[in-house]
N, C-alpha and C positions, 0 to 999 in steps of 0.2 A: 445479791452480787453474783452468786453462782448462777442463778436463773438468768440474769441479764447476760452473762457471758455465754451461756448456752444458746440463747436466742441470736446473739451476735455471731456466734460460731456457725450456726445453721444458715444464717443469712449470708455469711461470707462464702460458705461452701456452695450454696445455691448460686450465688453471683458468679463464682469462679467456674462452675459447671456450665452456666449459661454463656459465659464468655468463651469457653472452649468450643461450645456448640456453634456459636457465631463465627469463630475463627475457622472451624471446619467447613461451615457453609460458604465462607468466602473463598475457599480453595476452588478454583475454576477447573472444569473437566480436563483441559489440556495438562495442567500440572498434576492432577490426580493420576491420569493414565501414564504420564511420563515416568512416575515413580515405579510403575509396574511393568514398563516396557523394556525391551532388550535393544541395546545399541547395536546397530548393524553397519553404520557408516559414520565416521566422525568427520565433521566439516562445518561450514558456515552456510546453512544450518546443518546440524547433525540429524541423521535419520534413525528412527526407532521403529522396531516391529512391535505392534500391539500384541499383548498377551491375551490369548483367547482360551475359552473353556469349551471343550467338546461336550455336547449334550449327553451323549452316551457312547459306549464303545462302538456300536454299529451305526450310529446316527451320522448323517452328513451335515449336521447343524453345528455351528460354532457360535458361542455367545461372547459379547463384549459387555461387561457390566452385569449387575444383578438383574435377573428377570423380573419384570413388573407387569403382572397380568391385568392390572387395573387400567393400563394405558393402551390405547389402540396401537395396532402393529400394521404398518404399511409394508407390502411385499412387492418388490420390483425385480423382474428377471432381466439380467444383462446378457446380451448376445452380441458377438462381433467377430469379424474375420481376424485372423492373425495379423498383427500390425495395425489394427484399427485404433489403438489407443484406449481400449476398454479398461485394462487393468489400471493404467495411470488415471483414468477418469474416476474409477471407484476409489482410488487412493485420494484423489482430489476431493471427492465428496466426503470422505471420512474426516479429512482435515477441516473442511467447512463445518460439518456437523459438530465436531468437538470444539470448535471455536478457535482454531489456531490462527494467529495474526501474522502479518508479513514480517514484523520485527522479531518474532520469537526465534529462539536459538535452536529450534527443533522442528522436525516434521515427522508425521506418522505414516507407516505403511500397514495396510490391512493385508495386502497380497503382494508378493514379490513379482516384479515384471518379468524376470528371467525364468524362474521356475514355475510360476503360476501357483505357488503354494503360500499358505500362511505359516506362522511360526510353529503351529501344532501338527501340521500335516507331514506325512511321510510318502504320500503318493501324489502323482500329478494326473492331469487330464481327466478329472472327475468333476461332476456337478456338485457344488457346495453351497450351503446357505450360511450367511454371516448375519447374525442378529445383533444389531446395535440397540441395546436396551436403554430406554429413556431414563434420564435422571435430570435433575434441575440444573440448568445452565447450558443445556444443549441448544443448538440453533434451530431445531425442529421440535414441534410439540408432541411427538409420538415416538414409539420404537420403530425401527426400520430394519427390514430383512432384505439383504442382497442375495438373490439367487444367481450365483456366478457360474457361467458355463465355459468350457475350454474354447479357445479360438479355433475357428474352422477355416478350411481352404488352404492349409499349409502344404508342404511338399509331399506329405504322406498320401494325398489324393482322396478320391471319392470314397474309398473304403473306410478311411478314418472318419470322414464326415457322416457316413452311415452309422458308425459306432456312436458318434456324438448324439445323433437323433435318438438312438436307442437308450443312451444314458439319460437323456432328458425325460424320455418316456418312463424309465424305471424310477427316476427321482420323484415324479408326480404320482407314481403308484404306491409309494411307500406308505404303509398304514401309520396313521398318526403324524404324518408329515405336514406339508403345506396344504391348507384347506381352502385358501382363497388367493387371489392375485390382484394387485392394484394397477400394475403397469408392466407391459412387455416392452422392453427397450432394446431396439437394434442400434448398436453403436457403429457409425459409418464415418469415413473420412470425407471432409468437405470437398476434396478435389476429385472424388470418384465420379467419372462421367458416364459409367455404365456398370451394371452389376455383372460380376463374373459368373461363369457357369456354376462354380462352387457356391457363391453367395445366393444365386437364384435357387439352386437345389436345396440348400439348407433353409433358406427363408420359407420356401414352399413346404418342405418336409416338417419343419417346426410348426408352421401355421396349421398344417394338416392335423396336428394332435390337439389343437384347441377347438372349443365350441364356438359357434358363430357369435355368441354373446360377448366375446372378448375383443371384438373388432375395435370398438371405441376406446379401448385401453392400450392400443398399440401405438407407440410413439418412436421417434428417431432422435437419438442423441448424436449430434454432429461434432466431431473432433477436428483439431487443427484448423479451426474456423477463423475467418477475419470478418471485416465489415461487409464483404461482398455476399451476394446471394449464392449459397453453396451449389455447386454443379450437381451434387448427388441428388438433390431434390427432383430434378428432371429424370434422372436414372430410376428413381423410386417410382415415379408416375408412369414411366414407360414400361416398367416391369409389372405394373398393376398389383402392387403389394397391398393387401387389405390393411387399412389403418384408419385412425381418426384423422379428420380433415379440418382445416381452419376455415374462416370465412371466405378466403380466396380460392379454396379448393386445393390448397397445398397440404401435404402430409404434416400433421402436428410435429414440430421439431424444436429442438433447443440447441443453441450453438455454444461450444466450449473451446477454450484454448488453454491447455494446462502446461504451457512451456515454462511458466514461472514457478511451478509447484516446488521443485527442488533446487531452484536457481540460487546462486550466492546472494545473500541479502545484506552483506557488509560492504559499505561504500569503498573503502580503501582508496586506491588511486584511479579507480574506474568510475565511469559515469553510467555503466549499464544497469546497476541496481535501480536507478530511477525508471528506466525503461521496463525492467522486469516487474517493478512494483506496480506500474500502470497495468500490466497484464494480470497481476495478482488481483488488483481491485476489480478489473473487468470480470475475472473469474468468480469473485464473490457475488457480483451482480447476477451472473449467469446461474450460479447455484441457487441463489435466493429465488430467482424467477422460476426455476424448475421445481423446487420443493414447494413453493406457493401453489403452483399448478397441480402438483401431486396431491396436495391436501384436499383439492376439490374433486378428484376422481373418485367415483364410486367403485368399491371393491367388487370383484366378480367371483362368485363361487366356482370352484373347480369341479362341481358335480357333473356338469355337462361335459367338461373336458375329460374327466375320468371315464365317462361313458364312451366318448370317442376313442380313448386309449384302449379300452377293453375290446371294442368292436374292431378297431384297427389291428390289434394284436391277433384276434381270432382270424381276421381276413388274411393277414400275412402268414399265419400258421397254415391255413388251408392252401394258400398259393405256394408256400414252401413245399407242402406235401405233393403238389402237382408234379414237381420236377422228376422224382424217381418213378412216379406212376406214368408220366408221359413217356419216359424212356422205356419203361417196361412194355407199354402199349406199342411203342414204335418198333421195338425189337420183335414183339409178338406178331405185329403186322408184317415185318420183314420175313420172319419165319414162315408165316402163312403164305406170303407171295412166292417165296423161294420153293416151298413145298408144292405149291400149285404148279410152278414151272417144271419141277421134277416129275410130278404126276403127268403133266402134259407130254413130257418127253418119253414117258414109259407107259403109254397107253397099251401097247402090245403086251408088255410084261404083266400089267394088271389084268388084262383080259385072259392071259394064260395062267394067272395066279402065281407068277414067278416073283421071287424076292429080288430086290435091288438096293444098292447103297447110295446115299447122297450126303452132302455136307451143308449144314445151315447154322446161322448164328443163334445162340441161346443165351439167356441171362442166368447167372448163377449167384445165389445169395451168399455173401461173405460178411463176417463181422469185423468192423473196424474198431480197434481198441482206443478208448478215450481216457484211460486212467492216467496216462502221462500228461495230458492236458488238463486234468482235474475237472473234466466236464461229464455231463450225463445226458442221456437221451431217453425219451419215452417211446418204448417199443411195444408193438402188439404181438402177443405170443401166438395168436391164431393166423394172422395175415403175414407174419414174419416181415414186417416193415417198420421203419422208424417214422413215427407220427409227429414228433417234435424234437428238434435239436437246434441249439443246446437247450436243455431243460434245467430247472433250478435245483433239483435235489434228488435224494434217494429214498424218501419215505413214501412207500406205495399208498399208504392210507390217505395221503393228501393229493393223489394224482388227479382227483377231480378238479383241482385248482389249475392244472395244466391247461394252457390255452388251446390245445387240440381237443380237449374234452368239453362237451357242452355241460355247463353247470346245472342246467335244468333237467335235461334228459339223462345225463350220465353216459351218453354215447359219444364215440369218437367222430369228429367231423372230417378226419383225414383218411384213415385206413379204408381199404376197399369194401370191407364188410360192415363198416360202421359199428365195430364191436364195443362192448361196454367198458367202463373204466376198470372193472375188476380183471379184464383181460390184458391190461396194460401195466407195464412195470418200468420204473426208472432205473436204468442200467448204465454201466460205464463202457458201453459199446453201442455202435449204431449199425444198422444193416445197410449194406451197399450192394448194388447190382453190378456184377462184372460180366462183360460180353465176351463170349468165347465161341469159336467155331467147333462144332461137334459133328462126328459122323453118325448117321442114323441109317436104319434099314426100314424098308416098307413094312416088313413083318413086325418090327418093334412098334412102329407107329400104329398099325392096325390092332395089335395086341393091347396097347396102352388104352385105346378108346373102347375096345370091347370089354376090357376089365372095368373101366370107369362106368360104362353104361350097361354092364351085365348082359351081354348078348353078342351074337355074331353080327358083324357089321359089314355092309357092302361098301365099295369104294365111294359111292355117292354119299352114303351116310357119313363116311369118314370126313370128306371135305366139308360137308355141312356142319359137323360138330367143330371142326377147326374154325370155320367162319363164326360160329356162335361164341366160341371162346374169345375171339377178337372183339366181337360186338359187345360182350360183357365188360371188357376192359375199357373200350371206347365209351360205353354208356356211363361208367363210373367217372371217367374223366370229364364228360359233359356235365354231369351232376355237380362236380366240384367247381367247374367254371360257372355254372348257374348259381351256386351258393356264393361264389365270389361276387357275382353280379348283384345278388340281393344285398350283400354287405356294402357294396359300392353305392347302391341306391340309398341305403340307410345313412351311409357316411355323407353323402351329398346333402341329406336333410339336416344333419347336425354339425358337420365339420365346417370350419371357416374356409379351408382350402383343400381341394382334393389332393390325394396322394400323387406325387409326380409319376409313379409307376402304375399304369393301368394294365389290364390283363394282356392285350395285344403286345404292349411294350415289354411285358415280362417274357412272353414267348420269344420276342426278338432277342432278349438276353440269353435265352436257351440256345437259340440259333448261333449267337456269337460264341457261346460257350462250346458248342459242338465244333465250330470252325477253329477255335483256339486249341482244343484238345486233340482233334483229329484222330479219335479212337476208331477202332474197327467198325466199318459200316456207317461212318458219320455222314457221308454224302446222301445216302438214302434217308437217314433220319432227319437231315435238314429239309429234304423235300417233303417228308411227311409232317414235319413241324409246321411248314408253311401251310399245309392243308388244315392242321389243327388251328392255326392262327385265324383262318377264315371263319371257323366256328366261333372263336373268341370274339371276332369282330361282329358277328351276328349278335352275340350276347351283349356286347357293349352298345350296339344299336338299340337293342330292346331296352336296356337300362336307360338310354337317353331318349327313348320313344321316337327313334328315327325310322324312316321308311326302309323296308328291306327290298333287295333286288329280287326279281322273279325267281331265280334259281335258289336264293336263300329262303324265300317263302316256301318253295317246294320242299327243301330240306327240313324246315321247321314243321311243316304240316305233316310230314311223313313220320313224325315221332308218335308212337302209340301211347296208350294210357299209362303204361309202365315205363315210358321213356325209351323203348327199344327203337333202334334205327331200322325200320322195315325197308326203307329204300336200300340201305346197305345190305340187308339180309337178302333182298330179292336179287341184288347185283351178284352176290356170292353164289346164290342158288343158280342163277343163269350161267355163271362161270363154271360151276360144278357140272351142270348138264352138258356144257360144250366140251369140257375136258374129258369126261368119262365116256367109255365106249358104250354103244347101244346095247 
């Protein structure tokens, strides 16, 4: 009797446990997440913010549900201009994935349309990854990671768009972050008949950070769509955006209309819910079509993309280092020319060994404090120049990781003397060159060079050494441009799209900067920048294997084994001989 009761008791307990398990399994994902979500707007339907868990304190990843490493994870990157409907589309996708029905009394939001934040975030305008971990009952058979980027092309202008591209670069460079990507999705409005300058710039800039192997995984998600052929397709083709193509030669695209996502779904006295329900059902079909297509895409490793990122960053650091060195060279050239004019005017004084006074522009090194901005710069203690700004930290032992330092040689790619990593320090200030007018005397000039070269110097030798000093600065500048050219050629081999800024265009930016700032002597520097641009155009032609003009061929052929400009040297020697008395 007792034995029989025990068996029955065990059987009953087992049956009850099985029943509870079955009941739990019958709870559909929408109801499960509804219990854990936060009500943000009461209505018909009410809107709830999904509760997400941050992967770690410093990670840009947020998880929905328990991580399941045994299930494949599809990664899609979402990009779109401000107002393109990107955030609403992502929210529409999450409602589809969780299985929300038209008649349900609730809708979910993964991201807020106004703030661009999820419930766990405190900062805006950052690249974030939202991982929807698979569980039984979801509408897709895998986990899904949304890489969400801030909207571009808003009223803050091109500078903000540049920051966006840098944030995307940083996101893909995070150790232990995203290691593959399944689809790069550009969200565009159906009615867009041409790409704006901001859209074209960001498209080209973002595509320039990806390897060529990603092309077939680039697709367009078209919002605010109807039954007509979207105008934006022609705009995409005109802009020649690299992407996957369908059998008709059109960019692979999917149409969405999310107008019914948060629409009132209670009939009442209105007939509009019937109309909204139709759009809801059309949206379900669009979502299913897209995710069925996504399941067939082959994932692309980000190994090549990270190589592009590394080389692009190195290139940009070198080009960034050109700016102060160009200006130093320009002022040095201005100093040389004005000194030459002074010497020309004082032939008789030099012949009689009489002293005279003159005024010339000079550059003075100053330290700009960065502590208030909580930023750091990598400075060379030998050359007294800033080689990389802003740089990531203050620990000198890791300065070989700075993009200005070659990881293999340990030498700096930016500073004039190409000093070693040990000569560089991460500091809370950067070096700036200030241009000032200073009074000099012929005696001081002569004494300076006699001290430097340990001997009495004739006037002819003096002007010769002045020209050599300029040639050295110019040579270093040319080597930097050559290095930029080598990186550009390499990037052309591996990058999907070239950087919108090539070297001549960069020098155009310097010219524009000089015109805007109007600092002392800017007109002469602009003229000299135009001369430097000619050399940059030669380098670009070499990179593209284009024919050179005869005078350009002469300039290139005059470069010696060590890269010295013998043509320029001979020019200055002739000038010196003409200036100085017999």
